[in-house]
VOGU-3710 file (C-alpha; in Angstrom, 3 decimals, decimal comma):
1> msnsktpqfd> -10,780/-32,260/-32,189  -10,067/-36,102/-32,803  -14,196/-37,114/-32,785  -15,527/-33,012/-33,989  -17,870/-33,838/-36,689  -16,768/-30,938/-38,434  -12,783/-30,972/-38,163  -11,733/-28,011/-40,477  -14,453/-25,756/-38,983  -13,129/-26,589/-35,272
11> ksleeiltnl> -9,512/-26,019/-36,346  -10,163/-22,623/-38,416  -12,265/-21,692/-34,745  -9,687/-22,732/-32,850  -7,675/-20,600/-33,743  -9,950/-17,622/-33,223  -10,961/-19,106/-29,829  -7,224/-20,398/-28,094  -5,272/-17,237/-26,819  -8,624/-15,424/-26,429
21> kphqktckqc> -8,277/-13,359/-23,711  -10,440/-10,175/-22,269  -10,487/-7,084/-24,292  -12,271/-4,558/-25,535  -13,633/-4,705/-29,499  -15,549/-1,379/-31,274  -18,564/-2,061/-32,509  -19,277/-2,565/-36,448  -22,782/-0,584/-35,863  -22,911/2,197/-33,714
31> qgvfnifqed> -18,751/1,872/-33,415  -19,333/1,725/-29,621  -16,300/-0,041/-27,545  -17,988/-2,446/-25,426  -16,191/-5,426/-23,573  -15,182/-9,138/-23,854  -14,975/-10,625/-20,433  -13,599/-13,876/-19,416  -17,496/-15,300/-18,500  -18,166/-14,741/-22,124
41> iefykklrvp> -15,200/-16,460/-23,646  -15,822/-19,556/-21,809  -19,628/-19,609/-23,052  -18,075/-19,316/-27,068  -15,374/-21,697/-26,541  -18,479/-23,986/-24,863  -20,591/-23,044/-27,485  -18,715/-23,317/-30,489  -18,715/-20,148/-32,369  -16,332/-17,127/-32,622
51> ppklcpecrk> -16,957/-13,427/-30,595  -19,422/-11,223/-31,847  -18,298/-8,117/-33,787  -21,362/-5,438/-32,274  -22,298/-4,347/-28,958  -24,241/-5,955/-26,319  -27,070/-2,967/-27,707  -26,865/-3,583/-31,126  -26,912/-7,177/-30,823  -30,842/-6,645/-29,057
61> qrrfgfynnm> -31,349/-4,192/-31,174  -31,109/-6,676/-34,132  -32,654/-9,421/-32,369  -35,545/-7,404/-31,531  -35,984/-6,278/-35,507  -36,970/-9,925/-36,292  -40,359/-9,856/-33,395  -43,802/-8,618/-34,556  -46,197/-9,492/-32,000  -48,913/-7,251/-32,995
71> lkfyrkedtq> -52,198/-8,834/-35,881  -52,268/-5,298/-37,950  -52,665/-6,627/-41,205  -55,146/-7,938/-43,837  -53,487/-9,896/-46,814  -54,063/-12,509/-48,944  -52,836/-16,057/-48,914  -50,694/-17,665/-51,585  -52,802/-20,364/-52,024  -54,999/-20,831/-54,952
81> tgekiistfh> -57,692/-19,380/-52,366  -55,967/-16,196/-52,337  -58,676/-15,396/-49,340  -57,158/-11,896/-46,709  -56,332/-13,726/-44,198  -54,961/-11,214/-40,845  -51,378/-11,432/-40,502  -48,246/-9,844/-39,319  -47,293/-9,527/-42,423  -47,805/-6,460/-44,617
91> pestykiydl> -49,873/-6,413/-47,714  -46,913/-5,299/-50,590  -44,908/-7,808/-48,369  -43,094/-10,013/-51,185  -42,595/-13,525/-48,193  -44,977/-16,028/-49,298  -48,289/-16,792/-46,855  -50,420/-19,620/-46,156  -53,412/-19,748/-44,161  -52,804/-21,425/-40,585
101> khwwsdkwdp> -54,563/-24,594/-41,396  -52,480/-24,738/-44,587  -49,252/-24,004/-43,682  -49,559/-27,046/-40,566  -50,884/-29,492/-42,713  -49,989/-32,309/-45,157  -51,325/-30,601/-48,072  -47,455/-29,129/-48,840  -43,632/-30,562/-48,661  -41,244/-27,437/-47,102
111> lsyggdydfs> -38,798/-30,257/-48,871  -39,850/-29,692/-52,269  -38,337/-25,923/-51,647  -34,767/-27,141/-51,522  -31,663/-27,299/-53,356  -27,754/-27,371/-53,668  -25,373/-25,086/-51,526  -23,594/-22,480/-53,845  -20,181/-22,013/-52,796  -19,969/-19,370/-55,115
121> kpffqqfqel> -22,917/-16,812/-53,392  -22,712/-15,818/-49,686  -24,615/-17,779/-47,490  -26,916/-15,290/-46,733  -28,358/-14,418/-50,159  -28,960/-18,300/-50,566  -31,032/-17,954/-46,681  -33,292/-14,973/-48,550  -33,978/-16,367/-51,625  -35,331/-19,634/-49,840
131> nlsvphppli> -36,951/-17,769/-47,294  -38,735/-15,343/-50,682  -39,909/-19,090/-51,766  -40,785/-20,985/-48,685  -44,371/-20,216/-47,619  -44,388/-18,804/-43,705  -47,542/-18,854/-41,232  -49,926/-15,160/-41,294  -48,311/-15,319/-37,350  -46,375/-17,331/-34,999
141> nlhyivvnsp> -48,087/-20,452/-33,646  -47,420/-22,630/-31,205  -49,773/-25,249/-31,955  -50,360/-25,990/-28,927  -53,919/-26,355/-27,691  -55,675/-22,546/-28,564  -59,974/-22,963/-28,640  -61,511/-20,012/-30,822  -58,495/-17,670/-30,222  -58,028/-17,378/-34,037
151> ytistanakn> -56,232/-14,155/-33,930  -53,462/-14,396/-30,977  -49,710/-15,438/-31,725  -47,441/-17,127/-29,973  -50,168/-17,993/-27,463  -50,298/-21,910/-25,725  -53,259/-23,396/-23,886  -56,370/-20,151/-24,702  -59,895/-19,842/-24,887  -61,700/-17,549/-26,238
161> cffvslggsi> -58,889/-15,068/-26,629  -58,750/-12,355/-28,862  -55,455/-10,192/-30,077  -53,617/-11,590/-27,394  -49,337/-12,148/-27,954  -47,383/-14,475/-26,266  -50,108/-15,586/-23,737  -50,900/-18,698/-21,624  -53,742/-20,699/-19,616  -55,694/-18,189/-20,269
171> envhyscwtl> -59,907/-17,285/-21,013  -61,346/-14,121/-22,689  -58,485/-12,092/-22,864  -58,426/-9,605/-25,279  -55,855/-7,198/-26,596  -53,150/-8,336/-24,347  -49,316/-8,888/-24,403  -47,400/-11,476/-22,031  -50,325/-12,463/-19,892  -50,234/-15,418/-18,305
181> ssrdsldlln> -52,696/-17,424/-16,566  -55,710/-15,491/-16,500  -59,059/-14,649/-17,570  -61,966/-12,132/-18,090  -59,555/-9,096/-18,442  -59,013/-6,492/-21,020  -55,630/-4,137/-22,381  -52,937/-6,417/-20,238  -49,650/-5,864/-20,154  -47,614/-8,210/-18,654
191> sslcencyyc> -49,453/-9,265/-16,047  -50,675/-12,908/-14,546  -53,094/-14,460/-12,254  -55,756/-11,684/-12,585  -58,725/-11,877/-13,112  -60,983/-8,970/-14,271  -58,272/-6,797/-14,785  -58,333/-3,922/-16,855  -55,236/-2,334/-18,412  -52,615/-2,848/-15,943
201> inclrcykcs> -49,322/-3,457/-16,013  -46,368/-5,924/-14,392  -49,246/-6,699/-11,921  -49,592/-10,183/-10,705  -52,500/-11,305/-8,312  -55,264/-9,449/-8,881  -59,186/-9,330/-8,986  -60,792/-7,051/-10,136  -57,963/-3,938/-11,278  -58,013/-1,483/-13,565
211> fcensqgcld> -55,222/1,450/-14,473  -52,856/-0,331/-12,248  -49,368/-0,943/-12,176  -46,264/-3,215/-10,135  -48,883/-4,314/-7,452  -49,233/-7,663/-6,388  -52,503/-9,031/-4,518  -54,410/-6,140/-4,769  -58,606/-6,867/-5,334  -61,360/-4,078/-5,903
221> syflydcrnc> -59,128/-1,106/-6,610  -58,383/1,481/-9,506  -55,076/3,423/-9,984  -52,469/1,470/-8,164  -48,594/1,568/-8,534  -46,814/-0,515/-6,636  -49,320/-1,579/-4,094  -48,712/-5,217/-2,308  -52,195/-7,015/-0,658  -54,540/-4,134/-0,969
231> sncfgctnlr> -58,170/-4,202/-1,561  -60,884/-1,704/-1,979  -57,670/1,029/-3,105  -58,275/3,604/-4,712  -55,415/5,998/-6,556  -52,632/5,164/-4,053  -49,521/4,316/-4,013  -46,516/2,216/-2,555  -49,328/0,790/0,246  -48,951/-2,358/2,098
241> nkqyyffnqp> -51,583/-4,674/3,299  -54,282/-1,218/3,553  -58,418/-1,666/2,547  -60,264/1,999/2,041  -57,076/4,063/0,958  -58,310/6,799/-1,397  -55,393/8,693/-3,184  -53,135/7,156/-0,303  -56,059/8,374/2,765  -57,112/5,987/4,995
251> ftkkeyqmkv> -61,035/6,105/5,005  -63,898/4,002/6,602  -64,996/1,822/4,975  -68,641/3,423/4,970  -66,479/6,450/3,627  -64,512/5,227/1,523  -67,785/3,031/-0,226  -69,965/6,833/-0,454  -66,247/8,270/-1,992  -66,126/5,615/-4,717
261> keinlgkrdv> -69,360/5,721/-5,201  -69,860/9,135/-6,484  -67,528/8,779/-9,226  -68,613/7,833/-12,568  -65,304/5,978/-14,229  -67,904/4,979/-16,868  -68,457/8,507/-18,209  -64,767/9,386/-20,277  -64,426/13,098/-19,438  -64,201/11,845/-15,421
271> leqykerfgr> -62,102/8,872/-15,718  -59,278/10,822/-17,693  -59,779/13,591/-14,909  -58,308/10,993/-12,169  -55,877/9,068/-14,681  -54,307/13,006/-14,855  -55,312/13,309/-10,628  -52,984/9,540/-10,861  -50,224/11,020/-13,326  -49,512/13,898/-10,488
281> llrdakrrnl> -49,277/11,599/-7,714  -47,426/9,108/-9,627  -44,591/11,624/-9,540  -44,420/11,609/-6,282  -43,764/7,969/-5,463  -41,071/6,376/-4,390  -39,357/4,115/-6,688  -37,329/0,534/-6,402  -34,088/1,072/-8,870  -34,682/-2,488/-9,381
291> endkknincf> -37,489/-5,365/-9,718  -35,350/-8,616/-8,637  -36,469/-10,977/-6,305  -34,884/-11,768/-3,307  -33,792/-15,615/-4,134  -31,834/-14,613/-6,659  -27,936/-15,107/-7,082  -25,298/-13,095/-8,064  -27,876/-12,115/-10,650  -28,034/-7,903/-12,517
301> gnqlfqsknc> -30,764/-7,968/-14,071  -34,104/-6,415/-13,800  -37,435/-8,277/-13,071  -35,744/-11,920/-12,686  -36,843/-14,774/-10,351  -35,470/-17,558/-8,646  -31,588/-17,094/-11,230  -28,697/-17,691/-11,429  -25,553/-16,598/-12,532  -27,409/-14,161/-14,765
311> ylvfrstgae> -25,847/-11,220/-16,496  -27,921/-8,620/-18,306  -31,303/-10,180/-18,243  -34,345/-8,605/-17,983  -37,608/-10,229/-17,244  -37,902/-13,695/-16,169  -40,930/-15,161/-17,607  -43,096/-17,892/-15,535  -43,699/-20,379/-18,058  -44,637/-22,764/-15,078
321> iiglgkgrgn> -47,793/-20,736/-14,869  -48,749/-22,102/-18,566  -48,465/-25,548/-17,941  -45,351/-25,647/-20,188  -42,453/-25,578/-17,398  -41,597/-26,607/-14,494  -41,373/-23,819/-12,439  -37,058/-23,528/-12,353  -35,806/-19,750/-13,064  -32,724/-18,990/-15,134
331> envrysddvg> -29,062/-19,926/-14,685  -25,566/-19,229/-15,954  -27,722/-16,934/-18,868  -26,435/-13,238/-20,128  -27,672/-10,430/-22,333  -31,198/-11,374/-22,940  -34,647/-10,250/-22,165  -37,844/-12,618/-22,179  -36,639/-16,114/-21,038  -37,895/-18,729/-18,538
341> evkdslelyi> -36,530/-21,637/-17,630  -32,885/-21,724/-19,169  -29,851/-22,648/-18,696  -26,376/-21,832/-20,456  -26,964/-19,782/-22,374  -26,606/-15,726/-24,008  -28,212/-13,682/-26,361  -31,770/-14,438/-26,721  -34,946/-12,823/-26,825  -38,293/-14,986/-26,105
351> agpdvflsye> -36,403/-18,204/-24,740  -37,719/-20,894/-22,133  -38,957/-23,614/-21,086  -36,045/-25,908/-21,206  -34,073/-24,243/-23,618  -30,009/-25,361/-22,907  -26,973/-24,831/-24,938  -28,238/-21,948/-27,738  -27,134/-18,365/-28,803  -28,127/-16,096/-30,184
361> ivevfkshni> -31,827/-17,255/-30,869  -35,361/-15,527/-30,994  -38,220/-17,113/-29,663  -36,964/-21,270/-29,115  -39,206/-23,270/-27,021  -37,985/-26,754/-25,691  -35,229/-26,975/-27,080  -31,332/-27,315/-26,978  -27,889/-25,663/-29,065  -29,653/-23,913/-30,599
371> kfsffisnsm> -27,970/-20,848/-32,868  -28,611/-17,959/-34,626  -32,418/-19,045/-35,354  -35,905/-17,762/-34,527  -39,472/-19,192/-33,753  -38,099/-22,617/-33,212  -39,502/-25,548/-30,725  -38,828/-28,837/-30,179  -35,467/-29,003/-31,843  -32,067/-29,739/-31,084
381> dleyclscrn> -28,826/-29,177/-33,256  -29,975/-25,922/-35,301  -28,143/-23,142/-36,901  -29,085/-20,179/-39,224  -32,644/-21,862/-39,622  -36,759/-20,031/-39,287  -39,952/-22,081/-37,376  -39,129/-25,400/-37,342  -40,413/-27,710/-35,046  -39,090/-31,304/-34,419
391> ckycfgcisl> -35,975/-30,847/-35,887  -32,800/-31,935/-35,871  -29,232/-31,302/-37,164  -30,268/-28,699/-39,839  -28,060/-25,696/-41,182  -29,691/-23,010/-43,201  -33,659/-24,791/-43,043  -37,472/-23,157/-43,280  -40,788/-24,398/-42,600  -39,359/-27,807/-41,728
401> rnksycilnk> -41,194/-30,664/-39,478  -40,111/-33,625/-38,462  -36,634/-33,646/-40,256  -33,219/-33,985/-39,817  -29,886/-33,886/-41,433  -30,763/-31,123/-43,962  -29,465/-27,874/-45,689  -30,998/-25,499/-47,513  -33,972/-27,515/-47,313  -32,477/-30,308/-48,917
411> qyskenyyql> -32,027/-33,736/-47,244  -28,864/-35,112/-46,726  -27,035/-38,911/-45,026  -25,927/-38,050/-41,664  -21,931/-38,424/-43,435  -22,430/-35,261/-46,495  -24,516/-33,562/-43,892  -21,915/-33,242/-42,420  -18,858/-33,347/-44,946  -21,191/-30,523/-46,575
421> ldkiktkmlk> -21,676/-28,643/-43,485  -18,396/-28,248/-42,071  -16,931/-26,803/-45,714  -20,346/-24,546/-45,537  -19,080/-22,964/-41,732  -15,176/-22,888/-42,496  -16,266/-20,911/-45,072  -18,217/-18,385/-43,421  -15,957/-18,293/-40,547  -13,163/-17,562/-43,333
431> dekygeffpl> -15,556/-15,247/-44,621  -16,422/-13,273/-41,184  -19,650/-14,504/-41,667  -20,251/-17,645/-38,914  -20,897/-16,453/-35,911  -23,380/-13,080/-36,369  -27,206/-13,487/-35,893  -29,206/-12,381/-39,630  -28,791/-9,084/-40,532  -31,991/-6,750/-39,949
441> smslhpyndt> -32,316/-6,174/-43,664  -33,284/-9,312/-43,510  -36,185/-9,134/-41,190  -40,055/-10,753/-41,798  -40,520/-7,381/-41,024  -39,979/-3,565/-41,616  -38,177/-2,327/-38,578  -41,139/0,282/-37,705  -43,633/-2,695/-37,348  -40,906/-5,090/-34,561
451> yamiefpltk> -40,416/-4,327/-30,799  -36,652/-3,110/-31,848  -38,995/0,444/-32,683  -40,066/0,510/-28,956  -36,869/-0,056/-27,193  -34,497/1,502/-30,518  -37,029/4,255/-32,234  -35,510/5,520/-34,949  -36,779/7,659/-37,790  -37,096/6,501/-41,158
461> eevlkkgwqw> -34,801/8,052/-42,739  -32,437/6,419/-40,027  -33,993/2,871/-41,014  -33,805/3,293/-44,869  -29,682/5,191/-44,204  -28,867/1,732/-42,490  -30,361/-0,615/-45,197  -32,772/-1,849/-43,212  -36,915/-2,399/-44,009  -39,645/0,840/-43,551
471> ydepkvppdl> -43,947/0,320/-44,181  -45,776/3,134/-44,494  -49,208/1,881/-44,698  -51,596/3,395/-47,433  -53,877/6,285/-47,138  -56,707/4,297/-48,547  -59,675/4,029/-46,626  -60,121/0,331/-45,794  -62,490/-2,254/-46,654  -65,373/-1,629/-44,021
481> mgleiidgkd> -67,581/-4,155/-44,702  -69,791/-1,831/-45,057  -69,803/-0,825/-41,361  -70,908/2,836/-40,471  -67,854/5,737/-39,697  -67,744/6,942/-36,431  -65,188/9,163/-35,126  -63,857/8,687/-31,530  -65,139/11,954/-30,297  -68,001/11,321/-31,680
491> vpkdikdvsd> -69,018/7,951/-29,062  -70,999/8,239/-26,586  -68,780/9,631/-23,335  -70,867/7,225/-20,873  -70,840/3,403/-21,980  -74,577/4,136/-20,410  -75,339/5,975/-23,138  -73,790/3,098/-25,778  -76,292/0,993/-27,297  -75,585/-2,414/-29,012
501> dilnkaivce> -75,287/-0,238/-32,173  -71,375/0,106/-31,515  -71,278/-3,450/-32,619  -72,110/-2,563/-36,815  -69,510/0,501/-36,647  -66,052/1,414/-37,193  -64,475/3,660/-34,884  -61,817/6,255/-36,213  -58,871/6,616/-33,711  -58,467/9,917/-32,277
511> itgkpfriik> -54,563/9,542/-32,461  -53,793/7,792/-35,700  -56,836/8,193/-37,272  -57,177/3,993/-38,277  -60,668/2,778/-37,724  -61,347/-0,272/-35,253  -64,350/-2,621/-34,291  -65,743/-3,271/-30,986  -66,776/-6,874/-30,666  -69,708/-8,444/-28,377
521> seldfyrkhn> -67,300/-9,535/-25,442  -65,974/-6,477/-25,456  -68,671/-4,332/-24,926  -69,947/-6,839/-22,381  -66,612/-6,638/-20,104  -66,715/-2,639/-20,099  -70,296/-2,520/-19,399  -69,965/-4,868/-16,387  -66,914/-2,884/-15,052  -69,082/0,508/-15,810
531> lpiptkhpyq> -65,522/1,695/-18,369  -66,398/3,917/-21,717  -65,644/2,762/-24,877  -61,984/3,120/-26,051  -61,355/5,873/-28,548  -57,737/4,981/-29,440  -57,291/1,632/-31,348  -56,473/-1,227/-29,812  -52,788/-1,372/-31,514  -52,443/2,569/-30,291
541> rmlerfqkrn> -53,765/1,445/-26,940  -50,608/-2,013/-26,592  -48,155/0,803/-27,525  -48,599/3,437/-25,146  -48,747/0,658/-22,658  -45,128/-0,961/-23,713  -44,189/3,308/-23,592  -44,664/2,929/-19,753  -42,434/-0,117/-19,000  -39,091/0,099/-18,463
551> psklwqatca> -36,572/-0,475/-20,421  -34,017/-3,483/-21,460  -31,030/-1,657/-20,357  -29,203/-0,689/-16,786  -27,517/2,808/-15,712  -26,486/4,446/-12,893  -28,625/6,534/-9,907  -28,247/7,766/-7,014  -30,465/7,276/-4,703  -33,393/9,813/-3,810
561> kcgeltytsy> -32,876/8,845/0,176  -28,705/8,103/1,028  -27,409/9,588/-1,644  -25,053/6,294/-3,068  -25,114/4,991/-6,391  -26,882/2,545/-7,701  -27,959/0,800/-10,657  -31,784/1,134/-12,559  -33,571/0,416/-15,198  -34,815/3,816/-15,598
571> ppekqkelki> -33,310/5,674/-18,016  -31,430/9,553/-17,179  -34,013/11,172/-18,617  -36,911/10,082/-15,903  -34,567/9,688/-13,130  -34,415/13,781/-12,839  -38,280/13,514/-12,246  -38,695/10,717/-10,374  -37,855/9,407/-6,438  -35,527/6,329/-6,746
581> yceecylkev> -34,591/4,538/-4,265  -31,635/2,136/-3,724  -32,910/-1,385/-2,163  -32,027/-0,689/1,516  -34,044/2,569/1,112  -37,044/1,422/-0,566  -37,572/-1,265/1,374  -36,784/0,868/4,427  -39,343/2,920/3,388  -42,134/1,056/1,800
591> v> -41,795/-2,684/3,051
//
């Protein structure tokens, strides 16, 4: 390769890739056997990387283990002020953090932490030494328009929002995740274009809906599952274009209104009764094996929309809805989750829009040719980098902005950069370290505080045995700032009996025992929509919503109608108790 900027590396890599053919490998982590397909090999050649050593599931677990989207902790920041700030980093974390305003400012220089590369030490060791010295932001921040929404993560174009992660074009939204173009709503997950909604999961274009799942275009409804274009419905499943239905039975407008008027969902005991009744109805609901758009072409995955040539990709994101994208789908993407407007890439988690030719990355926006990196935006040609923005041609760098030709946060000339880079990558390839994402032991967060714990739950003993991190929060009374403590069971059962005094109290979660507060805008929402004050911590409520989302994995299943084999995202233990239909039978039964 005469025009190569890294000739030694490319020569060594060619020896690996030239005669590479489809084959099976044994995963170095779980010892399971996995396939290297021809389509994978074509990507490795295009992206100039060797084949992976871990199976797709273990690679996914590793990426998920680097992402924490929950603001759980108060800890001191590491500037001279030492003020306590809310953060994704626990109080005993050895990583340095600056408050967001200071981290984004010019009052400190990330290059001042840089140093020479030491070939006598492994790269990952040198990176971790740098990682422990360079300050980090207390939370992932995209630095797009955010107004009066300090406690948000990875959120763009937000106003008056509270404890939201992965949101965009939202206003007055609280305690929600993956929420786009929505307003005046609480406790949402994977929901877009929703207004005045509460506790909705995988919903689209809904108005005044509560406790709804997998529903679209619905309004003034409660407890829906897989309903489309329905209004004034209560406790219903698999309905299309219906009105005034109560537990799947039709009523006249007057009968329906009288029936619903008798139900006081603002009383906790009544709400729990209807949750249980709806849960029983859900067991008989018709379940679609996969939730994919008809406009997909040659795709194998779940919740994909307007995508082409995608394999084992889960959840397309609507980047265009939040004003960051152009409405395109994904194309030529493999082994990825939560991606939107991505092309010619594989092994991604939370990526897009405008991400191209990238490999093994976590949360990357508007960038191309990014490898083995996380929390990157508006950049190109980065490898093994963290929290970099508007950067080009960097390797092993952390918290850089508007920089080029840097290695371990040290600036080089273009010529010297490529000479050193060639030596580093060649040695890493020889040592079988190049081509793999950071080991999970190097995550910024303990395993039990990451998304990996949701998709790949492990015990503390299992995590520690693998050499990964675990954090048990100390059982000491938190600083309640003089607030009165009230047990969850002592919170008034009816919202009508709740006075403004609740704003000055700390409620002890009935599940975790952790205290939490109700804020004014939240209380106003419960009163407006006649909903009881929750007795579970917001983080616990978020975890419970995540548990209702199907895993990022496919299994074979037998259609409950025709008996043919199909693929589904419902795990085997759920398949036994649910009615799962193949696409053809589902459309006959429901549409």
